[in-house]
C-alpha positions as CSV (number, residue, x, y, z in Angstrom):
1,X,-60.5,45.7,-30.3
2,X,-59.5,49.7,-29.2
3,X,-63.3,48.9,-26.8
4,X,-61.5,46.0,-25.0
5,X,-58.1,47.2,-24.5
6,X,-59.5,50.2,-23.4
7,X,-61.5,48.4,-20.8
8,X,-58.5,46.7,-19.8
9,X,-56.6,50.0,-18.9
10,X,-59.6,51.2,-16.8
11,X,-60.0,47.9,-15.0
12,X,-56.1,48.0,-14.5
13,X,-56.2,51.6,-13.2
14,X,-58.9,50.5,-10.5
15,X,-56.7,47.8,-9.3
16,X,-54.2,50.1,-8.8
17,X,-55.8,52.6,-6.8
18,X,-57.6,50.3,-4.8
19,X,-54.4,48.7,-3.9
20,X,-52.9,52.3,-3.4
21,X,-55.7,53.0,-1.0
22,X,-55.6,49.8,1.2
23,X,-51.6,50.2,1.2
24,X,-51.9,53.7,2.8
25,X,-54.5,52.6,5.1
26,X,-53.3,49.1,5.9
27,X,-49.9,50.6,6.8
28,X,-50.7,54.0,8.0
29,X,-49.3,54.8,11.1
30,X,-50.9,54.0,14.3
31,X,-50.5,55.1,18.3
32,X,-48.8,52.4,20.5
33,X,-51.6,52.7,22.8
34,X,-54.4,55.3,22.9
35,X,-54.1,58.5,23.9
36,X,-55.2,58.9,27.8
37,X,-57.9,61.7,26.4
38,X,-59.6,59.2,24.0
39,X,-63.2,58.2,24.9
40,X,-64.1,55.3,23.1
41,X,-67.3,54.6,21.1
42,X,-68.5,58.2,22.3
43,X,-69.5,56.9,25.9
44,X,-67.8,59.1,28.7
45,X,-68.0,56.5,31.2
46,X,-66.1,54.1,29.7
47,X,-62.3,55.4,27.6
48,X,-60.3,53.0,25.8
49,X,-57.1,54.8,27.9
50,X,-58.1,52.8,31.2
51,X,-54.7,51.5,31.0
52,X,-53.6,48.5,33.5
53,X,-49.7,48.6,34.0
54,X,-49.2,44.7,34.6
55,X,-45.2,44.6,34.4
56,X,-42.7,46.5,33.1
57,X,-39.4,45.1,32.6
58,X,-35.7,47.1,32.5
59,X,-32.8,46.3,31.8
60,X,-30.6,49.4,31.7
61,X,-27.3,47.4,31.1
62,X,-27.8,45.5,28.2
63,X,-27.2,42.0,30.3
64,X,-30.3,39.2,30.2
65,X,-29.6,38.4,33.7
66,X,-29.8,42.4,34.9
67,X,-33.6,42.6,33.8
68,X,-35.6,43.9,36.8
69,X,-39.5,44.7,37.4
70,X,-39.9,48.2,37.6
71,X,-43.5,48.3,37.5
72,X,-43.8,49.6,41.0
73,X,-40.8,52.5,40.5
74,X,-42.8,54.7,37.3
75,X,-44.7,57.7,37.6
76,X,-47.9,55.4,35.3
77,X,-49.2,58.3,34.3
78,X,-46.9,59.9,32.5
79,X,-45.9,56.5,31.4
80,X,-48.6,55.9,29.7
81,X,-49.1,59.4,28.5
82,X,-45.1,59.2,26.8
83,X,-46.7,55.7,24.9
84,X,-49.4,57.5,23.6
85,X,-47.8,60.1,21.8
86,X,-45.4,57.9,19.9
87,X,-46.4,55.6,17.0
88,X,-46.2,52.1,15.2
89,X,-46.5,50.9,11.9
90,X,-48.3,47.3,10.6
91,X,-45.3,44.6,10.0
92,X,-45.6,41.2,9.4
93,X,-42.1,40.6,10.0
94,X,-42.1,39.0,13.3
95,X,-38.6,38.7,15.3
96,X,-40.3,35.6,17.0
97,X,-38.9,34.2,19.1
98,X,-37.4,37.1,20.4
99,X,-34.2,37.4,22.2
100,X,-34.7,37.9,26.0
101,X,-31.0,39.6,25.6
102,X,-31.8,41.8,22.9
103,X,-34.8,43.4,24.9
104,X,-34.3,46.7,27.0
105,X,-37.6,47.3,27.7
106,X,-40.3,44.5,27.9
107,X,-44.2,46.5,28.9
108,X,-47.3,44.7,29.7
109,X,-50.5,45.7,30.0
110,X,-54.1,45.9,29.6
111,X,-56.3,48.0,27.2
112,X,-59.7,48.2,26.3
113,X,-59.8,44.4,27.8
114,X,-56.9,43.1,25.8
115,X,-53.3,42.3,26.5
116,X,-50.8,44.5,24.8
117,X,-46.9,43.4,24.9
118,X,-44.7,46.4,24.1
119,X,-40.8,45.4,23.7
120,X,-38.2,47.9,22.8
121,X,-34.9,47.0,22.0
122,X,-32.6,45.6,18.6
123,X,-36.4,45.1,17.6
124,X,-38.8,47.6,18.7
125,X,-42.4,45.9,18.9
126,X,-46.0,45.8,20.0
127,X,-48.6,43.1,19.7
128,X,-51.2,41.8,21.6
129,X,-50.2,38.1,21.8
130,X,-47.4,35.5,20.5
131,X,-49.5,33.6,18.1
132,X,-50.7,36.5,16.7
133,X,-50.1,37.4,12.7
134,X,-49.4,41.2,13.0
135,X,-47.4,42.8,14.6
136,X,-46.4,46.8,15.1
137,X,-42.9,48.1,14.6
138,X,-42.2,51.1,16.9
139,X,-41.1,54.3,15.3
140,X,-38.5,56.3,16.6
141,X,-38.4,53.8,19.4
142,X,-34.6,55.2,20.8
143,X,-36.7,58.4,21.4
144,X,-39.3,56.9,23.2
145,X,-36.7,54.8,25.7
146,X,-34.7,57.9,26.4
147,X,-38.2,59.5,26.8
148,X,-39.5,56.2,29.2
149,X,-35.9,56.6,31.3
150,X,-37.3,59.9,32.5
151,X,-40.1,58.9,33.8
152,X,-38.3,55.7,36.1
153,X,-38.6,56.8,39.8
154,X,-35.0,56.6,41.3
């Protein structure tokens, strides 16, 4: 009887340890996009930082019909550098459909040959496509939005 009890306790402790480690690995903060200085697969000829900015929409007023495409009015290098300095954390609380009235920034880019969408506003998230189960909540989005405003060329 004591051996069974000890075995059950050991199994329970192992399960708790595995679940705890998996939780830390699964929900650890990751960069929104790879750093401009990250080399993928130890191959210097191909860098994950090759980011192509498709469109950047910005609404300074918070009114949906005032959103403007500012893709040609941003310093792209600084923009990518700022995004790579911020982190996000995995989340399954998908705010879709995302009301466009709640968006201040909508950033569409391609990195590592995959689309990446970043929405900053009421709910600030990063996702790869709208059918994706996994979304990433952006950590400290208010600071990110203020910093992104500094790279808009007037």
